[in-house]
N, C-alpha and C positions, 0 to 999 in steps of 0.2 A: 566412427573410425579408432579403430585400438590403438595403444599406445604403448610401445617398447622400447627398453633401454639399448641403445645400440653400443656395442663396446670397439673400437677398432685399435689392436695393438700392433705396433711395427709399420703405421702408415705414416706417420709425422716427422718433422725435422731431426728426432732422434730414434732409434732403431728400439731402444729398449722404452720409450714412452707410448702412452695409449690416449685415447681422446674417448668421453663417456658424453653420449644425449639423450636425449628422449625422443622419441622418434614417432608422431602418428604413420600409420598405416592403411591401406583400402582392406575392408574385407577381403578375409579371405587367401592374403600376401603371403606368399612363400618365401624362407630366407634364399632361395638364388634367386626371388621376384627381386629383395630386397636388397641383394649383392649389387644385379646388375643396372637395377636404379642410382646406385650410387656410384656406379663405372663411368654412367654417363654421363653424368651431372660433375664429375671429378676435373680440373683442368687437364689438361694432356700431357703435362708436364710432372704433374703429382704421381709416387709410387701408384695409387688407387688406382689411376685412369691405366698404368701401363703393366701392372702384376699378372701373369698368369694364373689362373685360378686353382690351378694345381698346386702353386705355391702358398697358397693361404689353408687355415683350418676354419673351417663353418660350424658355429657352438650355437646349441638353442639351452639355455638355462645349465650351463657347464656339459652338455652330452656331444660332444661329435657326430659329428650329419656327415655322412659321405655319399661323396659321386651323386647318384639319381636321386638319392632321395632328398637332396638339398630341392628337388623340383616337389617334392610331394608334402613336405613337411611344412603345412599351414601353422601359421604363426599368432598366438593368442593377448591378448588383453595382459600387459604387466609380463611378457615373456622376457628374457636379456637374449640378446644375441650378441656373438660376438666372431670379429673377422681379426682372425691373430695370422701375420705372416709366419713362414714358416721357417725358421732358423736352424742352422747347423753348427755345429762348433760352441767354441765357448770363448 
């Protein structure tokens, strides 16, 4: 099973905070599949379980992945996958 670095920005108790972990994924996993797996395993009171995916940026190795491309982007060993809550304002 490939291992990726998973980074979640803005999903913790502080909007500016982030979590990083190494996660094993199945061969052929896509960025959308990882997202759906994370959401389904989150507690219903967590932002991760409630947020609309249109309010989340999907990145692989710093490259923004858009729309249907999230279903086609197969992750590889060593990839860094980032899910970042879209924030407006400062």
